[in-house]
C-alpha positions as CSV (number, residue, x, y, z in Angstrom):
1,M,-3.8,3.3,-18.1
2,V,-1.3,0.5,-17.3
3,E,-2.3,-1.4,-14.2
4,R,0.0,-4.4,-14.8
5,Y,2.5,-5.4,-17.5
6,T,4.7,-8.3,-18.4
7,L,8.3,-9.1,-19.3
8,T,8.4,-12.8,-20.4
9,S,10.8,-12.8,-23.4
10,L,14.0,-12.3,-21.4
11,D,16.3,-14.0,-23.9
12,Q,15.6,-11.3,-26.5
13,V,16.3,-8.3,-24.1
14,P,20.0,-8.0,-24.7
15,G,19.7,-7.7,-28.5
16,V,17.0,-5.0,-28.2
17,F,18.4,-2.9,-25.4
18,G,22.1,-3.6,-25.6
19,A,22.3,-4.6,-22.0
20,E,22.2,-7.8,-20.0
21,L,19.6,-8.5,-17.4
22,P,20.9,-9.2,-13.9
23,D,21.8,-12.8,-13.0
24,G,18.9,-14.7,-11.7
25,S,16.3,-12.7,-13.7
26,V,13.1,-14.6,-14.2
27,P,10.1,-14.1,-16.6
28,R,7.5,-11.7,-15.1
29,F,3.9,-12.3,-15.9
30,N,2.2,-9.7,-13.7
31,I,4.3,-6.7,-12.8
32,A,2.5,-4.4,-10.4
33,A,3.0,-0.9,-8.9
34,L,5.9,-0.4,-6.5
35,Q,7.7,-3.6,-7.6
36,I,11.4,-3.5,-8.6
37,V,12.0,-4.2,-12.3
38,P,14.6,-3.4,-14.9
39,I,14.7,-0.2,-16.9
40,R,17.1,1.1,-19.5
41,S,18.6,4.4,-18.6
42,A,21.2,6.5,-20.6
43,G,23.8,4.9,-18.4
44,G,22.7,1.3,-18.8
45,L,20.3,-1.2,-17.3
46,V,19.2,-0.5,-13.7
47,L,16.7,-1.9,-11.3
48,A,14.0,0.6,-10.4
49,R,10.7,0.9,-8.5
50,W,7.6,1.4,-10.6
51,G,6.2,4.6,-9.0
52,L,8.1,7.8,-9.6
53,L,9.1,9.4,-6.3
54,P,10.5,13.0,-6.1
55,P,14.2,13.1,-5.0
56,W,13.1,15.2,-2.0
57,R,10.9,14.4,1.0
58,G,7.4,15.7,1.3
59,H,6.0,18.1,3.9
60,G,6.8,17.1,7.5
61,G,9.4,14.5,6.3
62,K,6.8,12.3,4.7
63,R,7.3,11.0,1.2
64,G,4.9,12.1,-1.5
65,P,2.7,9.8,-3.5
66,H,4.3,7.6,-6.2
67,V,3.5,8.6,-9.8
68,L,2.7,5.5,-11.9
69,H,1.7,7.3,-15.1
70,A,2.9,10.5,-16.6
71,P,0.4,12.0,-19.1
72,R,2.1,13.2,-22.2
73,D,0.3,16.5,-22.1
74,D,1.7,17.2,-18.6
75,L,5.4,16.6,-19.3
76,E,6.2,20.3,-19.6
77,R,3.6,21.5,-17.1
78,V,4.3,19.5,-13.9
79,P,7.7,20.4,-12.3
80,L,8.6,16.8,-11.4
81,L,7.8,15.5,-14.9
82,R,9.4,18.5,-16.6
83,N,12.7,18.0,-14.8
84,A,12.7,14.2,-15.5
85,F,11.8,14.8,-19.2
86,K,14.9,17.0,-19.5
87,T,17.5,14.8,-17.9
88,Q,16.2,11.4,-16.9
89,R,14.3,9.8,-19.6
90,C,14.3,6.0,-19.6
91,L,12.9,2.9,-21.3
92,V,10.7,0.6,-19.3
93,I,11.5,-2.9,-20.5
94,A,8.3,-4.9,-21.2
95,D,6.7,-7.2,-23.7
96,G,3.0,-6.4,-23.1
97,F,0.5,-4.9,-20.7
98,F,-3.0,-5.7,-19.4
99,V,-6.2,-3.7,-19.9
100,R,-9.6,-4.2,-18.2
101,R,-12.5,-5.1,-20.4
102,R,-15.6,-3.2,-19.4
103,S,-19.0,-4.9,-19.9
104,G,-20.7,-7.5,-22.1
105,K,-19.3,-10.6,-23.7
106,P,-15.6,-11.2,-24.0
107,P,-14.4,-10.0,-27.4
108,P,-12.3,-12.2,-29.7
109,A,-8.5,-11.7,-29.7
110,I,-7.8,-8.8,-32.1
111,A,-4.6,-7.6,-33.7
112,R,-3.6,-4.2,-35.0
113,T,-1.8,-4.7,-38.3
114,G,-1.9,-1.2,-39.8
115,S,-3.9,2.0,-39.6
116,R,-7.1,0.0,-38.7
117,P,-7.7,-2.8,-36.3
118,A,-8.0,-6.3,-37.8
119,A,-11.3,-6.8,-36.0
120,S,-13.6,-4.8,-33.8
121,A,-14.2,-5.5,-30.1
122,S,-17.1,-4.7,-27.9
123,P,-16.2,-3.9,-24.3
124,A,-16.4,-6.8,-21.9
125,V,-15.8,-7.8,-18.3
126,G,-12.3,-9.1,-17.5
127,W,-8.8,-8.6,-18.8
128,S,-6.9,-8.6,-22.1
129,W,-3.2,-9.0,-22.6
130,V,-2.0,-6.5,-25.2
131,H,1.3,-7.3,-26.7
132,P,3.3,-7.0,-30.0
133,S,3.2,-10.0,-32.3
134,P,6.5,-12.0,-32.0
135,D,9.1,-12.0,-34.7
136,R,8.8,-15.8,-34.8
137,T,12.4,-16.1,-33.5
138,P,12.4,-18.0,-31.3
139,P,9.3,-19.8,-32.7
140,H,7.9,-20.5,-29.2
141,A,7.8,-16.8,-28.2
142,R,4.3,-15.2,-27.9
143,S,5.7,-11.6,-27.7
144,R,8.9,-9.6,-28.0
145,P,10.6,-6.9,-25.9
146,I,9.7,-3.3,-26.3
147,G,10.4,-0.1,-24.4
148,F,7.7,2.0,-22.9
149,A,8.6,5.7,-22.7
150,G,9.5,6.4,-19.1
151,L,10.7,9.1,-16.7
152,A,13.1,8.3,-13.8
153,A,14.2,9.8,-10.6
154,T,16.5,8.8,-7.7
155,H,15.6,9.5,-4.1
156,R,18.2,11.3,-2.0
157,D,17.6,9.1,1.1
158,D,18.2,5.6,-0.2
159,A,19.5,6.2,-3.8
160,Q,16.6,4.1,-5.0
161,P,15.7,4.7,-8.7
162,S,12.0,4.9,-9.5
163,F,10.1,5.5,-12.7
164,A,6.7,6.4,-14.3
165,I,5.3,5.2,-17.6
166,I,4.3,7.9,-20.0
167,V,0.8,7.5,-21.3
168,G,-1.2,9.2,-24.1
169,P,-4.6,8.9,-25.9
170,P,-5.5,5.4,-26.9
171,D,-5.3,4.2,-30.5
172,A,-8.0,2.2,-32.2
173,L,-6.8,-1.1,-30.6
174,I,-6.9,0.3,-27.0
175,A,-9.9,2.7,-27.3
176,P,-12.5,0.0,-26.6
177,Y,-10.7,-0.9,-23.3
178,A,-9.1,2.1,-21.8
179,P,-8.9,6.0,-21.9
180,A,-5.1,6.0,-22.2
181,M,-2.3,3.7,-23.2
182,P,1.5,3.5,-22.6
183,L,3.6,5.1,-25.3
184,V,6.1,2.8,-26.9
185,V,9.4,4.1,-28.2
186,P,10.3,2.4,-31.6
187,A,13.6,0.4,-31.4
188,D,15.3,2.8,-33.9
189,G,14.5,5.7,-31.6
190,H,15.9,4.3,-28.3
191,A,19.1,6.2,-28.4
192,A,17.4,9.5,-29.3
193,W,14.9,9.0,-26.5
194,L,17.6,8.4,-23.9
195,R,20.1,11.0,-24.9
196,G,18.6,13.2,-27.6
197,P,17.2,16.8,-27.4
198,Q,13.7,17.2,-26.0
199,D,12.2,18.2,-29.3
200,R,13.3,14.9,-30.8
201,A,12.2,12.9,-27.8
202,R,8.7,14.5,-28.0
203,E,8.5,13.4,-31.6
204,L,8.9,9.8,-30.5
205,L,5.8,10.0,-28.3
206,S,3.3,9.8,-31.2
207,G,2.2,6.7,-33.0
208,T,0.1,3.6,-32.7
209,L,0.5,0.0,-31.6
210,D,1.0,-1.4,-35.1
211,G,1.4,-5.1,-35.2
212,W,0.0,-5.5,-31.7
213,R,-2.8,-7.7,-30.6
214,A,-5.3,-7.9,-27.6
215,E,-6.0,-11.4,-26.3
216,P,-8.7,-12.0,-23.6
217,V,-7.2,-13.6,-20.5
218,S,-8.7,-14.8,-17.2
219,T,-9.1,-12.9,-14.0
220,W,-6.2,-14.8,-12.6
221,V,-4.1,-11.7,-13.2
222,S,-6.3,-9.7,-10.9
223,A,-4.3,-10.9,-7.8
224,V,-0.9,-9.3,-7.5
225,E,0.6,-12.5,-6.0
226,H,-0.2,-14.4,-9.2
227,D,2.9,-14.1,-11.4
228,D,3.0,-17.2,-13.6
229,P,2.1,-18.2,-17.2
230,R,-1.5,-18.6,-16.4
231,C,-1.8,-14.8,-16.4
232,I,-1.3,-14.6,-20.1
233,E,-3.1,-17.8,-21.2
234,P,-5.7,-16.9,-23.8
235,I,-9.3,-17.8,-23.2
236,G,-11.9,-18.6,-25.8
237,N,-10.9,-19.7,-29.2
238,A,-7.1,-19.6,-29.2
239,A,-7.0,-19.7,-33.0
240,Q,-8.6,-16.3,-33.1
241,G,-5.4,-14.9,-31.6
242,E,-3.1,-16.0,-34.4
243,L,-1.7,-13.2,-36.6
244,F,-0.4,-14.3,-40.0
């Protein structure tokens, strides 16, 4: 699953998503549930809460639970997800996410470069930052913006948009760490995901994290209030994290 994610490469967002971030936007190194962050909808870039909330109130006037993750296999079975998948698909703007390592020694940073991981990883305690390798422009960037497949809704009471991230089975890079992973919409499929028919949108929910890497980071990211570059600083041998 996705417990936290990042959006650090702000200067590249307009070129990828065709929309400007709001004035005053700052890099985010530890985005957590219920925080307000940018997403790309069919109508443009909006600020939304991570945690999909039905437009209606729950029983007795109480709001229902927020949905953080939408399993791919439930998109057409669960009414809330089915309705959003028909009319309110969105792209969650990010450039990486965190996974927990399980037990044992920290693995080296690994990168997925094709159909097989570049190195194997034994489960370990702590966190890893999983992100696409940068395009080397600008040269200082450690990642690049991507769009998680998402579903959106707007609550009737306060008109607050909210969203969930669609997740599916892990690929070889993520399997040692987590039972599910966020599904990434390729850049050339953004328009079809936002506005295309459901059959085409579903086709975009398959694939692997080609060209991605997993870098062990410290437990600094565990605290929600920590939102600074220390969250993504690699630990161990930094040279192992380089992808050439």
